[in-house]
DSSP file (Angstrom, degrees, kcal/mol; ACC not computed):
  #  RESIDUE AA STRUCTURE BP1 BP2  ACC     N-H-->O    O-->H-N    N-H-->O    O-->H-N    TCO  KAPPA ALPHA  PHI   PSI    X-CA   Y-CA   Z-CA
    1    1 A X              0   0    0      0, 0.0     2,-0.2     0, 0.0     3,-0.1   0.000 360.0 360.0 360.0 143.6  -41.6 -132.3   41.2
    2    2 A X        -     0   0    0      1,-0.1     2,-0.2     0, 0.0     0, 0.0  -0.457 360.0-110.7 -69.1 138.6  -42.2 -135.4   43.1
    3    3 A X        -     0   0    0     -2,-0.2     2,-0.2     1,-0.1    -1,-0.1  -0.474  32.9-112.7 -76.5 144.0  -45.4 -135.6   45.2
    4    4 A X        -     0   0    0     -2,-0.2    -1,-0.1     1,-0.1     2,-0.1  -0.521  26.3-133.3 -72.1 133.0  -44.9 -135.6   48.9
    5    5 A X     >  -     0   0    0     -2,-0.2     4,-2.3     1,-0.1     5,-0.1  -0.354  29.1-106.1 -80.3 173.5  -45.9 -138.8   50.7
    6    6 A X  H  > S+     0   0    0      1,-0.2     4,-2.3     2,-0.2     5,-0.2   0.846 123.8  56.1 -72.9 -26.1  -48.0 -138.5   53.8
    7    7 A X  H  > S+     0   0    0      2,-0.2     4,-2.2     1,-0.2    -1,-0.2   0.904 106.6  49.3 -65.9 -38.3  -44.8 -139.3   55.8
    8    8 A X  H  > S+     0   0    0      2,-0.2     4,-3.2     1,-0.2     5,-0.2   0.943 111.6  48.7 -56.7 -52.8  -43.0 -136.5   54.2
    9    9 A X  H  X S+     0   0    0     -4,-2.3     4,-2.7     1,-0.2    -2,-0.2   0.874 111.4  48.4 -61.0 -40.9  -45.8 -134.2   55.0
   10   10 A X  H  X S+     0   0    0     -4,-2.3     4,-2.1     2,-0.2    -1,-0.2   0.907 111.2  50.5 -58.3 -48.1  -46.0 -135.2   58.6
   11   11 A X  H  X S+     0   0    0     -4,-2.2     4,-1.4     2,-0.2    -2,-0.2   0.954 112.8  47.0 -57.1 -50.1  -42.3 -134.9   59.0
   12   12 A X  H >X S+     0   0    0     -4,-3.2     4,-1.7     1,-0.2     3,-0.9   0.959 110.9  51.6 -58.9 -51.8  -42.4 -131.4   57.6
   13   13 A X  H 3< S+     0   0    0     -4,-2.7     4,-0.4     1,-0.3    -1,-0.2   0.818 110.4  50.4 -51.5 -37.4  -45.3 -130.5   59.7
   14   14 A X  H 3< S+     0   0    0     -4,-2.1    -1,-0.3     1,-0.2     4,-0.2   0.650 118.3  34.5 -78.1 -18.6  -43.5 -131.6   62.7
   15   15 A X  H <X S+     0   0    0     -4,-1.4     4,-2.2    -3,-0.9    -2,-0.2   0.559  90.1  92.3-110.6  -8.0  -40.4 -129.8   62.2
   16   16 A X  H  X S+     0   0    0     -4,-1.7     4,-2.9     1,-0.2     5,-0.3   0.929  87.1  50.3 -61.2 -50.6  -41.6 -126.6   60.5
   17   17 A X  H  > S+     0   0    0     -4,-0.4     4,-2.6     1,-0.2    -1,-0.2   0.915 111.3  47.9 -53.2 -47.7  -41.9 -124.7   63.7
   18   18 A X  H  > S+     0   0    0     -4,-0.2     4,-2.4     1,-0.2    -1,-0.2   0.907 114.3  48.3 -55.9 -44.9  -38.3 -125.6   64.9
   19   19 A X  H  X S+     0   0    0     -4,-2.2     4,-2.2     1,-0.2    -2,-0.2   0.895 110.7  50.3 -76.3 -31.8  -36.8 -124.7   61.4
   20   20 A X  H  X S+     0   0    0     -4,-2.9     4,-2.5     2,-0.2     5,-0.2   0.938 111.0  48.9 -67.5 -46.3  -38.7 -121.3   61.3
   21   21 A X  H  X S+     0   0    0     -4,-2.6     4,-1.2    -5,-0.3    -1,-0.2   0.909 108.8  53.7 -50.9 -48.1  -37.4 -120.4   64.7
   22   22 A X  H  X S+     0   0    0     -4,-2.4     4,-0.8     1,-0.2    -1,-0.2   0.872 110.7  46.0 -60.3 -43.5  -33.9 -121.4   63.7
   23   23 A X  H >X S+     0   0    0     -4,-2.2     4,-0.9     1,-0.2     3,-0.7   0.902 112.3  49.2 -68.7 -35.2  -34.0 -119.1   60.7
   24   24 A X  H 3< S+     0   0    0     -4,-2.5    60,-0.6     1,-0.2    -2,-0.2   0.694 103.0  63.1 -78.1 -15.0  -35.5 -116.2   62.6
   25   25 A X  H 3< S+     0   0    0     -4,-1.2    -1,-0.2    -5,-0.2    -2,-0.2   0.794  99.7  55.4 -76.7 -21.5  -32.7 -116.7   65.3
   26   26 A X  H << S-     0   0    0     -4,-0.8     2,-0.3    -3,-0.7    -2,-0.2   0.859 130.6 -31.0 -70.9 -35.6  -30.1 -115.9   62.5
   27   27 A X  S  < S-     0   0    0     -4,-0.9    -1,-0.3    55,-0.1     2,-0.2  -0.963  75.5 -78.7-174.4 157.4  -31.7 -112.5   61.7
   28   28 A X        -     0   0    0     -2,-0.3     2,-0.3    -3,-0.1    55,-0.2  -0.555  53.9-177.1 -72.4 145.1  -35.1 -110.8   61.7
   29   29 A X  E     -A   82   0A   0     53,-1.5    53,-3.2    -2,-0.2     2,-0.2  -0.940  23.5-133.7-139.8 152.5  -37.0 -111.8   58.7
   30   30 A X  E  >  -A   81   0A   0     -2,-0.3     4,-2.4    51,-0.3     3,-0.3  -0.694  41.6 -95.5-105.8 161.8  -40.4 -111.0   57.0
   31   31 A X  H  > S+     0   0    0     49,-0.8     4,-2.5     1,-0.2     5,-0.2   0.866 121.3  45.2 -42.4 -58.4  -42.8 -113.8   55.7
   32   32 A X  H  > S+     0   0    0      1,-0.2     4,-1.9     2,-0.2    -1,-0.2   0.879 112.3  51.9 -62.8 -42.1  -41.8 -113.8   52.1
   33   33 A X  H  > S+     0   0    0     -3,-0.3     4,-2.1     1,-0.2    -1,-0.2   0.815 110.0  50.0 -67.4 -32.0  -38.1 -113.8   52.9
   34   34 A X  H  X S+     0   0    0     -4,-2.4     4,-2.2     2,-0.2    -2,-0.2   0.922 110.5  50.4 -68.1 -37.7  -38.6 -116.8   55.3
   35   35 A X  H  X S+     0   0    0     -4,-2.5     4,-1.9    -5,-0.2    13,-0.3   0.866 113.0  45.0 -62.1 -39.0  -40.4 -118.7   52.7
   36   36 A X  H  X S+     0   0    0     -4,-1.9     4,-2.7     2,-0.2    -1,-0.2   0.859 113.5  49.4 -73.4 -39.3  -37.7 -118.0   50.1
   37   37 A X  H  X S+     0   0    0     -4,-2.1     4,-2.7     2,-0.2     5,-0.3   0.887 110.2  51.2 -71.0 -36.7  -34.9 -118.8   52.5
   38   38 A X  H  X S+     0   0    0     -4,-2.2     4,-2.9    -5,-0.2    -2,-0.2   0.941 113.5  44.3 -63.7 -46.6  -36.5 -122.1   53.5
   39   39 A X  H  X S+     0   0    0     -4,-1.9     4,-1.7     2,-0.2    -2,-0.2   0.925 114.2  49.9 -63.6 -50.0  -37.0 -123.1   49.9
   40   40 A X  H  < S+     0   0    0     -4,-2.7    -2,-0.2     1,-0.2    -1,-0.2   0.899 122.3  32.4 -64.5 -41.2  -33.4 -122.1   49.0
   41   41 A X  H  < S+     0   0    0     -4,-2.7    -2,-0.2    -5,-0.1    -1,-0.2   0.814 129.3  34.5 -79.5 -32.6  -31.9 -124.0   51.9
   42   42 A X  H >< S-     0   0    0     -4,-2.9     3,-0.7    -5,-0.3     4,-0.2   0.404  98.4-138.3-104.1   0.1  -34.3 -126.9   52.1
   43   43 A X  G ><  -     0   0    0     -4,-1.7     3,-1.3     1,-0.2    -1,-0.3  -0.273  56.2 -33.2  72.6-164.2  -35.2 -127.5   48.5
   44   44 A X  G >  S+     0   0    0      1,-0.3     3,-1.3     2,-0.2    -1,-0.2   0.659 126.7  74.4 -75.6 -12.4  -38.5 -128.2   47.1
   45   45 A X  G <  S+     0   0    0     -3,-0.7    -1,-0.3     1,-0.2    -2,-0.2   0.845 102.5  42.1 -60.1 -32.9  -39.4 -130.2   50.3
   46   46 A X  G <  S+     0   0    0     -3,-1.3     2,-0.9    -4,-0.2    -1,-0.2  -0.035  75.6 130.4-110.2  31.3  -39.8 -126.8   52.1
   47   47 A X    <   -     0   0    0     -3,-1.3     2,-0.3    -5,-0.1   -11,-0.1  -0.769  44.9-165.9 -84.9 114.1  -41.6 -124.8   49.3
   48   48 A X        -     0   0    0     -2,-0.9     2,-0.3   -13,-0.3    -9,-0.1  -0.667  18.9-137.6-106.1 146.6  -44.5 -123.4   51.4
   49   49 A X    >>  -     0   0    0     -2,-0.3     3,-3.0     1,-0.1     4,-2.1  -0.702  30.6-111.6 -93.5 156.2  -47.7 -121.8   50.5
   50   50 A X  H 3> S+     0   0    0      1,-0.3     4,-1.9    -2,-0.3     5,-0.4   0.893 117.6  63.9 -48.7 -46.4  -48.9 -118.7   52.4
   51   51 A X  H 34 S+     0   0    0      1,-0.2    -1,-0.3     2,-0.2    -3,-0.0   0.492 109.8  38.4 -68.7  -0.1  -51.7 -120.7   53.8
   52   52 A X  H <> S+     0   0    0     -3,-3.0     4,-1.1     3,-0.1     3,-0.3   0.756 116.6  47.0-107.1 -46.7  -49.0 -122.9   55.6
   53   53 A X  H >X S+     0   0    0     -4,-2.1     4,-2.0     1,-0.2     3,-0.5   0.944 108.0  47.2 -71.3 -53.4  -46.5 -120.4   56.7
   54   54 A X  H 3X S+     0   0    0     -4,-1.9     4,-1.9     1,-0.3    -1,-0.2   0.701 107.3  55.8 -75.3 -15.8  -48.5 -117.5   58.2
   55   55 A X  H 3> S+     0   0    0     -5,-0.4     4,-2.3    -3,-0.3    -1,-0.3   0.872 110.0  47.8 -74.7 -32.9  -50.7 -119.6   60.4
   56   56 A X  H <X S+     0   0    0     -4,-1.1     4,-2.3    -3,-0.5    -2,-0.2   0.902 112.5  49.8 -67.3 -38.2  -47.4 -121.2   62.0
   57   57 A X  H  X S+     0   0    0     -4,-2.0     4,-2.7     2,-0.2     5,-0.2   0.962 111.6  48.2 -62.3 -49.5  -46.0 -117.7   62.4
   58   58 A X  H  X S+     0   0    0     -4,-1.9     4,-2.1    -5,-0.2    -2,-0.2   0.894 109.7  51.6 -62.1 -38.6  -49.1 -116.5   64.1
   59   59 A X  H  X S+     0   0    0     -4,-2.3     4,-1.8     2,-0.2    -1,-0.2   0.915 113.2  47.2 -60.7 -45.7  -49.2 -119.6   66.4
   60   60 A X  H  <>S+     0   0    0     -4,-2.3     5,-2.0     1,-0.2     6,-1.0   0.848 111.9  47.7 -65.8 -35.1  -45.6 -118.8   67.4
   61   61 A X  H ><5S+     0   0    0     -4,-2.7     3,-0.7     4,-0.2    -1,-0.2   0.885 110.1  51.4 -68.9 -38.4  -46.2 -115.3   68.0
   62   62 A X  H 3<5S+     0   0    0     -4,-2.1    -2,-0.2    -5,-0.2    -1,-0.2   0.852 109.6  53.8 -68.3 -35.4  -49.3 -116.0   70.1
   63   63 A X  T 3<5S-     0   0    0     -4,-1.8    -1,-0.2    -5,-0.1    -2,-0.2   0.565 116.9-115.7 -79.2  -7.0  -47.1 -118.5   72.1
   64   64 A X  T < 5S+     0   0    0     -3,-0.7    24,-0.5    -4,-0.4    23,-0.3   0.516  84.4 117.8  90.5   5.4  -44.6 -115.8   72.7
   65   65 A X  S   <S+     0   0    0     -5,-2.0    20,-2.0    22,-0.2     2,-0.3   0.718  80.1  22.0 -76.9 -22.6  -41.8 -117.4   70.8
   66   66 A X  E     -B   84   0A   0     -6,-1.0     2,-0.4    18,-0.2    18,-0.2  -0.989  66.2-146.3-137.1 149.6  -41.5 -114.6   68.3
   67   67 A X  E     -B   83   0A   0     16,-2.4    16,-2.6    -2,-0.3     2,-0.3  -0.942  13.1-147.2-116.1 153.0  -42.4 -111.0   68.0
   68   68 A X  E     +B   82   0A   0     -2,-0.4     2,-0.3    14,-0.2    14,-0.2  -0.817  14.4 175.9-115.5 149.4  -43.5 -109.0   65.1
   69   69 A X  E     -B   81   0A   0     12,-1.9    12,-2.9    -2,-0.3     2,-0.3  -0.985  25.6-126.3-147.0 146.7  -43.1 -105.5   63.9
   70   70 A X  E     +B   80   0A   0     -2,-0.3     2,-0.4    10,-0.2    10,-0.2  -0.614  27.0 178.8 -85.1 141.0  -44.1 -103.6   60.9
   71   71 A X  E     -B   79   0A   0      8,-2.5     8,-2.7    -2,-0.3     2,-0.5  -0.990  13.9-157.8-145.7 139.4  -41.6 -101.7   59.0
   72   72 A X        -     0   0    0     -2,-0.4     2,-0.2     6,-0.2     6,-0.2  -0.970  12.6-150.3-119.7 124.6  -42.0  -99.7   55.8
   73   73 A X    >   -     0   0    0     -2,-0.5     3,-1.7     4,-0.4     2,-0.1  -0.529  40.5 -81.0 -87.0 160.1  -39.0  -99.0   53.6
   74   74 A X  T 3  S+     0   0    0      1,-0.3    -1,-0.1    -2,-0.2     3,-0.1  -0.434 119.2   3.5 -64.1 131.9  -38.7  -95.9   51.5
   75   75 A X  T 3  S+     0   0    0      1,-0.2    -1,-0.3    -2,-0.1     2,-0.3   0.778 118.0 105.7  58.3  33.1  -40.8  -96.5   48.4
   76   76 A X  S <  S-     0   0    0     -3,-1.7     2,-0.4     3,-0.0    -1,-0.2  -0.790  73.1-100.9-124.4 168.7  -41.9  -99.9   49.6
   77   77 A X        -     0   0    0     -2,-0.3    -4,-0.4    -3,-0.1    -6,-0.1  -0.759  50.9 -89.6 -85.4 147.4  -44.7 -101.7   51.1
   78   78 A X        -     0   0    0     -2,-0.4     2,-0.4    -6,-0.2    -6,-0.2  -0.191  44.4-161.4 -51.2 138.2  -45.0 -102.4   54.7
   79   79 A X  E     - B   0  71A   0     -8,-2.7    -8,-2.5    -3,-0.1     2,-0.7  -0.991  16.5-134.4-127.9 139.4  -43.4 -105.6   55.9
   80   80 A X  E     - B   0  70A   0     -2,-0.4   -49,-0.8   -10,-0.2     2,-0.4  -0.848  25.5-160.3 -98.3 115.7  -44.0 -107.5   59.0
   81   81 A X  E     -AB  30  69A   0    -12,-2.9   -12,-1.9    -2,-0.7     2,-0.4  -0.739   2.0-150.1 -96.8 136.4  -40.6 -108.5   60.5
   82   82 A X  E     -AB  29  68A   0    -53,-3.2   -53,-1.5    -2,-0.4     2,-0.3  -0.920  14.2-179.1-113.9 133.4  -40.2 -111.4   63.0
   83   83 A X  E     - B   0  67A   0    -16,-2.6   -16,-2.4    -2,-0.4     2,-0.2  -0.921  29.8-106.1-127.5 151.9  -37.6 -111.6   65.7
   84   84 A X  E     - B   0  66A   0    -60,-0.6   -18,-0.2    -2,-0.3     2,-0.2  -0.583  28.0-148.1 -75.2 136.1  -37.0 -114.3   68.3
   85   85 A X     >  -     0   0    0    -20,-2.0     4,-2.1    -2,-0.2     5,-0.1  -0.497  31.2-104.8 -96.5 175.4  -37.8 -113.8   72.0
   86   86 A X  H  > S+     0   0    0      2,-0.2     4,-2.4     1,-0.2     5,-0.2   0.929 125.4  49.8 -67.3 -43.5  -35.9 -115.3   75.0
   87   87 A X  H  > S+     0   0    0    -23,-0.3     4,-2.2     1,-0.2    -1,-0.2   0.887 110.9  51.1 -59.6 -34.2  -38.8 -117.8   75.5
   88   88 A X  H  > S+     0   0    0    -24,-0.5     4,-2.7     2,-0.2    -2,-0.2   0.876 108.4  50.1 -68.5 -39.5  -38.5 -118.6   71.8
   89   89 A X  H  X S+     0   0    0     -4,-2.1     4,-2.1     2,-0.2    -2,-0.2   0.888 111.9  48.5 -71.5 -35.6  -34.7 -119.2   72.0
   90   90 A X  H  X S+     0   0    0     -4,-2.4     4,-2.2     2,-0.2    -2,-0.2   0.885 111.9  48.9 -65.5 -38.6  -35.2 -121.5   75.0
   91   91 A X  H  X S+     0   0    0     -4,-2.2     4,-3.1    -5,-0.2     5,-0.3   0.954 112.2  50.0 -61.1 -52.2  -37.9 -123.4   73.2
   92   92 A X  H  X S+     0   0    0     -4,-2.7     4,-2.3     1,-0.2    -2,-0.2   0.859 108.7  51.0 -46.2 -47.6  -35.6 -123.7   70.2
   93   93 A X  H  X S+     0   0    0     -4,-2.1     4,-2.3     2,-0.2    -1,-0.2   0.927 112.7  45.5 -63.8 -47.7  -32.8 -124.9   72.2
   94   94 A X  H  X S+     0   0    0     -4,-2.2     4,-2.1     1,-0.2    -2,-0.2   0.909 114.8  47.9 -54.3 -47.1  -35.0 -127.6   73.7
   95   95 A X  H  X S+     0   0    0     -4,-3.1     4,-2.3     2,-0.2    -1,-0.2   0.855 110.5  51.6 -66.0 -37.9  -36.5 -128.6   70.4
   96   96 A X  H  X S+     0   0    0     -4,-2.3     4,-2.7    -5,-0.3     5,-0.2   0.941 109.9  49.9 -74.7 -44.4  -33.0 -128.7   68.7
   97   97 A X  H  X S+     0   0    0     -4,-2.3     4,-1.8     1,-0.2    -2,-0.2   0.918 112.4  46.7 -63.2 -41.0  -31.7 -131.0   71.5
   98   98 A X  H  X S+     0   0    0     -4,-2.1     4,-2.5     2,-0.2    -1,-0.2   0.907 111.7  52.5 -61.2 -41.2  -34.8 -133.4   71.1
   99   99 A X  H  X S+     0   0    0     -4,-2.3     4,-2.8     1,-0.2     5,-0.3   0.942 109.7  47.5 -67.6 -44.9  -34.3 -133.4   67.3
  100  100 A X  H  X S+     0   0    0     -4,-2.7     4,-1.6     1,-0.2    -1,-0.2   0.865 114.0  47.7 -63.8 -35.3  -30.6 -134.4   67.6
  101  101 A X  H  X S+     0   0    0     -4,-1.8     4,-2.0    -5,-0.2    -1,-0.2   0.931 114.9  46.2 -66.1 -44.9  -31.5 -137.2   70.1
  102  102 A X  H  X S+     0   0    0     -4,-2.5     4,-1.7     1,-0.2    -2,-0.2   0.880 113.5  46.0 -63.7 -44.8  -34.3 -138.4   67.8
  103  103 A X  H  X S+     0   0    0     -4,-2.8     4,-2.6     2,-0.2    -1,-0.2   0.831 112.6  53.4 -72.9 -34.3  -32.3 -138.3   64.5
  104  104 A X  H  X S+     0   0    0     -4,-1.6     4,-2.4    -5,-0.3    -2,-0.2   0.941 109.7  47.2 -65.4 -44.6  -29.3 -140.1   66.4
  105  105 A X  H  X S+     0   0    0     -4,-2.0     4,-1.8     2,-0.2    -2,-0.2   0.851 112.3  50.2 -66.8 -37.1  -31.7 -142.9   67.5
  106  106 A X  H  X S+     0   0    0     -4,-1.7     4,-2.2     2,-0.2    -1,-0.2   0.908 109.5  51.0 -63.6 -45.3  -33.1 -143.2   64.0
  107  107 A X  H  X S+     0   0    0     -4,-2.6     4,-0.9     1,-0.2    -2,-0.2   0.918 110.7  48.8 -63.1 -41.9  -29.7 -143.4   62.5
  108  108 A X  H  < S+     0   0    0     -4,-2.4     3,-0.4     1,-0.2    -1,-0.2   0.899 112.0  48.6 -61.5 -37.7  -28.7 -146.2   65.0
  109  109 A X  H  < S+     0   0    0     -4,-1.8    -1,-0.2     1,-0.2    -2,-0.2   0.845 110.5  51.6 -75.5 -30.0  -31.9 -148.1   64.2
  110  110 A X  H  < S+     0   0    0     -4,-2.2    -1,-0.2    -5,-0.1     2,-0.2   0.591  91.8  93.0 -85.1 -12.7  -31.3 -147.8   60.4
  111  111 A X  S  < S-     0   0    0     -4,-0.9     2,-0.1    -3,-0.4     3,-0.0  -0.575  86.6-106.6 -81.8 149.9  -27.8 -149.2   60.5
  112  112 A X        -     0   0    0     -2,-0.2     2,-0.3     1,-0.1    -1,-0.1  -0.447  38.3-110.2 -66.7 138.9  -27.1 -152.9   60.0
  113  113 A X        -     0   0    0     -2,-0.1     2,-0.4    -4,-0.1    -1,-0.1  -0.584  33.6-123.1 -76.5 139.7  -26.2 -154.6   63.3
  114  114 A X        -     0   0    0     -2,-0.3     2,-0.2     2,-0.0    -1,-0.1  -0.628  21.6-132.2 -88.7 136.2  -22.6 -155.6   63.2
  115  115 A X              0   0    0     -2,-0.4    -1,-0.0     1,-0.1    -3,-0.0  -0.600 360.0 360.0 -89.2 150.3  -22.0 -159.3   63.7
  116  116 A X              0   0    0     -2,-0.2    -1,-0.1     0, 0.0    -2,-0.0   0.409 360.0 360.0 -88.0 360.0  -19.3 -160.4   66.1
């Protein structure tokens, strides 16, 4: 695997909260499921260690963006499931709009200017 540059790391760090909220908005998920889904859909760029994922989830829970509940399936270990709250949905909507505006501006800046 190619080593992440500091730019990649900062970009990942800056978008991780928004991406996790987006995944949780699709359905309730537990930590390992979130990490697996993130890697499956985002590739190796989003392969997270527990030391990265759980502090972000804790911070979002503390901010009121997500709620957690423990569930034990028959013959299984307890899992902590996360769900999106109304404030979390509003935050996600605002962040998504900012992200779209930001990426559109970057795309415009990266295009060659058309000559007349």
